[in-house]
N, C-alpha and C positions, 0 to 999 in steps of 0.2 A: 619167752621167758615168764610173762604173767600167768599164762595158762598153767606152767608148770608149778609156780608157786601157789595157784589156787587149787591145783591137784593134791598137793601136800596139804594144804588148809582142809579140804573137803575129806581127805582120808582120815586125817587125825580127828576131825569133828564127827564123822560118821561112826567111828568107834566109840567116841566119848558120849554121844546122844544115845546109841543103841546100848551101852552099859549103864549110863546114869541117866541124867534127866534132859529132856529137850528144853532149852532156854524159852522163857516166856517174854523175854525183852523183846520189845518192838523193833528196836533199832538192830538187833542181831538177825531177827526174822527176816527184815528187809535186805540185810547184806547177804543172807543165805539165798534169798530169791534172786538178788543181782548176780551171785555166783552161778547158780544154776542157769541163767539166761545167758551168761558168758559161756558156759559150756555148751548149751545149744548153739550158740552163735559160732563157736569152735567147730562143732560137728558140721554145720552148712559150709563154713569157710574151707574146710579141708577138701571139698568138692572142687575148689577153684585154685588150689596151690599146685604150681607146676612141679614137675620133678624131672630128674636126668635119668634117661634110660640106661640101664646097665650094660647093654650091648653096644649101643651107638654113641653113648656119651653125649647125646643131644637132648636139649630141654624140651619135654613134652608139655605142650599148652593145649592140647585138645581136650576139652570138657569130658567127653565120653570116655577117653582113655583114662583121664585122672579119676573120674568117678569109678571105672571098672577096677583100677588098681587100689583105690581106697576100700571099696566094697570086698573085694576077694583077697587082697594080701595086706591089707592096712588094718586100722584100729576101728572101722566101722561098727562092728558088732558089739565091742567093748564100749565104745563111745556111745552108741545108741540105746543100750541097756543101762549104762549109768546115768544118762540124761532123761530117761522115760520117767514122766511124772505120775508114778504109783499113787502118790497121795490124793490125786484127783479122782480116782477110781476106787479107792478104798474109804469105807465110812470112818469118820474121825473116831469113833469109840474103839477101834481096833489098834491102839497105839502100839502094841508089841508087834504086831505083824508090820505095821508102818516103820518101826525102828528097825526090824530085821531086813526089810527091803531096802533100807539105806545102805546096807552092806554091799549091795550090788554096785556100788560106787567104787569099791575097793579094788578092782582090777586096774583102775586108773594108775594106781601106785606104780604099775610097770612102767608107766611113763617116766616117772622120776628116776627109775633106777636104769633106764635104758642108756647105755653108754653112746649109741650111735646119734642120738639127739644132741649130747653134750659135745661130741667131736664136731658136728655142724656148727654149734655154737662158738666153739674155739675158733674154728676156721674162718668163721666170719669177721672175727677181729684181726685187722690188720694193722701194721705199723710202718715205719721206714726201716726196719731191721733187714738184714739180708735174708736169702732164703733158708740158709743153714740156721741162722739165729731163731727164725720163725719156728722151724721144725723142732729145734731143741727146747724152746719155750713151750710149745704144744705138748711135747713128750713130758715135760716136768708138770704142766698144769694137768695133764690126763692122769699122770701118776698119782699126784695129790688128790685128784678127785676120785680115783679108785679107792685110796685109803678112807677119805672121808665117806665115801659111799658104804663101804663095809661097816664103818661106826654107825652111820645112820640106819643102815638094815639092823642092826643088832639092837638099837634103841627102838625102832618101829616094831621088831618082833616082840620085844619085851614089854612095849606098851599094849600091843594087840592081845598078848597073852593074859596081862593084868586086867585089861577090860572083858575079855571073855570070861575070864575067872569070876570077876565080880558079877557079870550077868547072870551066869550060871548059878552062883551061890545065892543071889537075890531072888 
């Protein structure tokens, strides 16, 4: 859940910093570095998260199989490109290029919109209700989430278009 919140923060600030000004506040810079290190930690930790095999419904704990699934069928490419420290390899006087390379973080936004992650989160919450009540509650929550997700997508698209328009005009 923390990573998903940080993904939202990162995508909004990436567009903001690209279109407008990168902050000079030392506290914000430290927080941004912490967020980047948490994303790097998430990238590494994904190699150790077990998963349920779709054919056998057994939990797979073998690190080689987990790594193979993450690299070939998972988010590895998007995660690795979005956490790559481009600013270490580009001189500090090329600020426009550095700002544009921040946009490579935007594919993380797909994680926010991914319904399968939200379904897993809903299923993890349990209570003392009967099975039918749990299923009904999960469907209602999922339906509300889908509506909120559409509203969020519309807001994000408007925000991105506004930032891109300002960047082009300036």
